[in-house]
C-alpha positions as CSV (number, residue, x, y, z in Angstrom):
1,M,-5.9,-10.2,11.4
2,K,-8.7,-12.6,10.8
3,T,-10.2,-13.2,7.3
4,M,-13.9,-13.9,7.2
5,I,-15.0,-16.0,4.2
6,L,-18.7,-16.0,3.2
7,C,-19.6,-19.6,2.4
8,G,-23.4,-19.7,3.0
9,G,-25.0,-19.0,-0.4
10,S,-26.9,-21.7,-2.3
11,G,-25.1,-21.2,-5.6
12,T,-28.2,-21.0,-7.8
13,R,-26.1,-19.9,-10.8
14,L,-24.0,-23.0,-10.6
15,R,-27.0,-25.3,-9.9
16,E,-25.5,-28.4,-11.7
17,E,-22.4,-28.1,-9.5
18,T,-24.1,-27.0,-6.2
19,E,-27.0,-29.5,-5.9
20,H,-25.0,-31.5,-3.3
21,R,-22.3,-29.1,-2.2
22,P,-21.9,-25.4,-1.4
23,K,-20.4,-23.2,-4.1
24,P,-17.0,-22.7,-2.3
25,M,-16.5,-26.5,-2.5
26,V,-16.7,-26.5,-6.3
27,E,-13.3,-27.7,-7.5
28,V,-10.9,-25.8,-9.6
29,G,-7.8,-27.8,-10.6
30,G,-8.7,-30.6,-8.2
31,R,-9.1,-28.3,-5.1
32,P,-12.2,-26.4,-3.8
33,I,-12.4,-22.7,-4.6
34,L,-12.3,-22.2,-0.9
35,W,-8.8,-23.8,-0.6
36,H,-7.5,-21.4,-3.3
37,I,-8.9,-18.4,-1.6
38,M,-7.3,-19.4,1.7
39,K,-3.9,-19.9,-0.1
40,I,-4.2,-16.3,-1.5
41,Y,-4.5,-14.9,2.0
42,A,-1.9,-17.2,3.5
43,H,0.6,-16.1,0.8
44,Y,0.5,-12.7,2.4
45,G,0.7,-14.0,6.0
46,Y,-3.0,-14.2,6.9
47,A,-3.9,-17.7,7.9
48,D,-6.6,-17.2,10.6
49,F,-10.0,-17.8,9.0
50,V,-13.7,-17.6,10.0
51,M,-16.0,-19.4,7.7
52,C,-19.6,-18.1,7.6
53,L,-21.6,-21.2,6.8
54,G,-25.1,-21.7,5.6
55,Y,-26.2,-23.9,2.7
56,R,-24.9,-27.4,3.1
57,A,-22.7,-26.3,6.0
58,N,-22.0,-30.0,6.8
59,V,-20.0,-30.4,3.6
60,I,-17.5,-27.7,4.6
61,K,-17.3,-28.9,8.2
62,E,-16.6,-32.5,7.0
63,Y,-13.9,-31.2,4.6
64,F,-12.0,-29.5,7.4
65,L,-12.6,-32.3,9.9
66,N,-11.1,-34.8,7.5
67,Y,-8.5,-32.4,5.9
68,E,-5.4,-33.8,7.5
69,A,-6.1,-37.4,6.7
70,M,-7.3,-36.8,3.2
71,S,-4.4,-34.4,2.3
72,N,-1.4,-36.2,3.8
73,D,0.3,-39.5,4.3
74,F,-0.1,-40.6,7.9
75,T,0.8,-43.3,10.3
76,I,-1.9,-44.5,12.7
77,K,-1.6,-46.5,15.8
78,L,-4.8,-48.5,16.5
79,G,-6.2,-49.8,19.8
80,H,-6.6,-48.3,23.3
81,S,-3.9,-45.6,22.9
82,K,-4.9,-44.6,19.4
83,S,-2.6,-41.9,17.8
84,I,-1.9,-40.5,14.4
85,E,1.2,-38.9,12.9
86,Y,1.7,-36.9,9.7
87,P,5.3,-37.3,8.6
88,N,5.2,-34.7,5.8
89,K,3.9,-31.4,7.2
90,K,2.3,-29.1,4.7
91,A,2.1,-25.3,4.9
92,E,-1.7,-25.3,5.5
93,Q,-1.3,-27.3,8.7
94,D,-0.6,-23.9,10.4
95,F,-4.0,-22.6,9.2
96,K,-6.6,-21.8,11.9
97,V,-10.1,-22.2,10.8
98,T,-13.3,-21.3,12.7
99,L,-16.5,-22.7,11.3
100,S,-19.6,-20.5,12.2
101,D,-23.0,-21.6,11.1
102,T,-24.7,-18.3,10.2
103,G,-28.0,-19.7,8.9
104,V,-29.2,-21.0,5.5
105,Q,-31.3,-18.0,4.5
106,T,-29.1,-15.3,6.0
107,M,-28.0,-12.4,3.8
108,T,-24.4,-11.2,3.5
109,G,-24.4,-8.4,6.1
110,A,-26.1,-10.5,8.7
111,R,-23.6,-13.4,8.2
112,V,-20.8,-10.9,8.9
113,K,-22.6,-9.6,12.0
114,R,-23.4,-13.1,13.3
115,A,-19.8,-14.3,13.0
116,S,-18.3,-11.1,14.3
117,S,-17.9,-12.6,17.8
118,Y,-14.9,-14.4,16.5
119,V,-13.2,-11.2,15.4
120,D,-10.9,-9.9,18.2
121,S,-9.0,-7.2,16.5
122,D,-9.8,-3.7,15.2
123,L,-9.4,-4.7,11.6
124,F,-10.6,-7.9,9.8
125,M,-11.0,-8.9,6.2
126,V,-14.0,-10.3,4.4
127,T,-14.4,-12.0,1.0
128,Y,-16.8,-14.2,-0.9
129,G,-16.2,-18.0,-0.9
130,D,-16.6,-18.2,-4.7
131,G,-14.3,-15.5,-6.0
132,L,-10.6,-15.9,-7.1
133,S,-8.4,-12.9,-7.9
134,D,-4.8,-11.7,-8.3
135,V,-5.5,-8.9,-5.8
136,N,-2.4,-8.0,-3.7
137,I,-3.7,-8.3,-0.2
138,E,-0.7,-6.5,1.2
139,E,-1.4,-3.4,-1.0
140,L,-5.1,-3.7,-0.1
141,V,-4.4,-3.5,3.6
142,A,-2.0,-0.6,3.1
143,F,-4.6,1.3,1.1
144,H,-7.2,0.7,3.9
145,H,-4.7,2.2,6.4
146,S,-4.1,5.2,4.2
147,H,-7.7,6.6,4.0
148,G,-8.9,6.3,7.6
149,K,-12.4,5.1,6.7
150,L,-14.3,2.1,8.2
151,A,-14.3,0.0,5.1
152,T,-12.4,-0.8,1.8
153,V,-14.0,-2.7,-1.0
154,T,-12.2,-3.9,-4.1
155,S,-13.9,-3.4,-7.4
156,V,-13.6,-4.5,-11.0
157,R,-15.0,-3.5,-14.3
158,P,-16.7,-6.7,-15.5
159,T,-16.6,-7.8,-19.1
160,S,-19.9,-8.1,-21.0
161,R,-21.3,-11.6,-21.4
162,F,-21.9,-10.9,-25.1
163,G,-20.3,-9.3,-28.1
164,V,-21.5,-5.7,-28.7
165,L,-22.4,-4.3,-32.1
166,E,-22.6,-0.7,-33.1
167,M,-24.9,0.0,-36.1
168,T,-26.2,2.9,-38.2
169,E,-29.9,3.7,-38.2
170,A,-30.1,1.8,-41.4
171,G,-28.8,-1.4,-39.7
172,K,-25.3,-1.4,-41.1
173,V,-22.8,-2.8,-38.6
174,T,-19.9,-0.3,-38.1
175,S,-18.0,-2.1,-35.3
176,F,-18.0,-5.3,-33.2
177,A,-16.4,-5.6,-29.8
178,E,-16.0,-9.1,-28.4
179,K,-17.2,-9.0,-24.8
180,P,-15.9,-5.5,-23.9
181,A,-15.6,-4.1,-20.4
182,S,-18.8,-2.6,-19.1
183,V,-19.3,1.0,-18.1
184,G,-19.9,0.4,-14.4
185,W,-17.9,-1.2,-11.5
186,I,-18.9,-4.2,-9.4
187,N,-17.9,-5.4,-5.9
188,A,-15.0,-7.9,-6.4
189,G,-15.0,-8.9,-2.7
190,F,-11.7,-8.8,-0.9
191,M,-12.8,-6.2,1.7
192,V,-11.1,-4.7,4.8
193,L,-13.3,-3.6,7.7
194,H,-12.8,-1.8,10.9
195,R,-14.8,-3.5,13.7
196,D,-16.8,-0.2,14.1
197,A,-18.3,-0.9,10.7
198,L,-20.2,-3.7,12.5
199,N,-22.4,-1.0,14.0
200,Y,-24.0,-0.6,10.6
201,F,-24.7,-4.4,10.3
202,N,-27.8,-6.2,11.5
203,A,-27.9,-9.9,12.6
204,D,-31.5,-10.2,11.3
205,P,-31.4,-12.6,8.3
């Protein structure tokens, strides 16, 4: 099953980090967020990826084109019969990565539709290129199989950005909650789709 990762947004909320690189390439612990997301899926045996590129697509393309050389020791033979060997194979050398330029201004659904030609199975997964989670991908896929619908979306109850006060009408503070969970739920990414769901998507940006 392929995993589609949405990497095309301009990252306006992280502008100081994304002026010269797309949000999935912002580093956490010395590695791009994108690398961490791929390792989550690979942990559960899913290592075939489709990257939906847009803003600063060249940065992500260059990262993967240079990945082997920048992540490994290597021996290179120069000259007419140039060759290169990597003596210490790493797990991600078995990853398959398709890079699809889906347009700079394209919205989420259109990115999925535009890159769908690379999906060749009934089910595929989709996630955002800037979200990390401890979601159990194996359980997510099993849940999707259990309900027979076209799509499964993970959700999370976000915490408030601020501490919340409760007060009497006279202005006396009766309680204070430090960034409590909000009432609603938000899309946490980590989706599973049946290819028939693509009938509801439009490639128009």
